[in-house]
N, C-alpha and C positions, 0 to 999 in steps of 0.2 A: 490597421490590420494587426491581428495578434498572431504570434508565432506559436505553433504547437510544440509543446514540450515532449520530447521523446522519452519514453519509459525505458530505463536500462534493464538488462536481463537480471535474473536473480543473482544476488551476491554469493550465495552458497553453491548453487548447481550450474549457474551460467545459462540456464534455459529461459525461454520467454513465454512459458505456459502460465500466464498471470491473469488474475481477475481482480477487478476492483470490488471491494465490499463496503457496505454501509452498516453502521451499528448505532444503536440508541439504547437508552435505559428507560424502563417503564415510568419512572418518576421525573423525567426530564424531556423537554422538547428538542434538545440538542441532538444533532446527528453527527456521527464521525465517519470518516472515510479512510480507507487503507487499501493495501494490495496483498494478495495471497498467491503463492506459487503452488500450482497443482502438481508440479514435478517432485518437489522435496518437502513441501509443507511449511515453508518459511512464511511468516505473517509479519507484515510491516506494522509500524505503529499507527495509531489513529491520528487523523488530522481534522481540522475544522472545515476544510473545503477540499474539493476534488483536486484543484491545482496544487494546494499545499501537500496533499497526499503524494502526488507525483514527485514534488521536490524532496520530500522526506525520504521516499523510497530511493530516489536517485542518489541521495547522500549516504545511503547504506547505514543509517543510524538506528539503533535500537530494534533491529530485526530479531525475531524470536524463531528458533528452529523447533518445530513441533515434532515430538516422537510418537 
């Protein structure tokens, strides 16, 4: 049985209006995952898996505030 990892609220605004995004580049088959806050525009860093994206978001590392 796997435990679900709970996604923490946005580090900057404290809200939970979050979406997971995927990204890729035209010249690569690799896909990246991350989270985006619709309330304040914070975008988390890319990760290689959905699970890793949750872990990175929850650690609050390398988040970028979009203006």
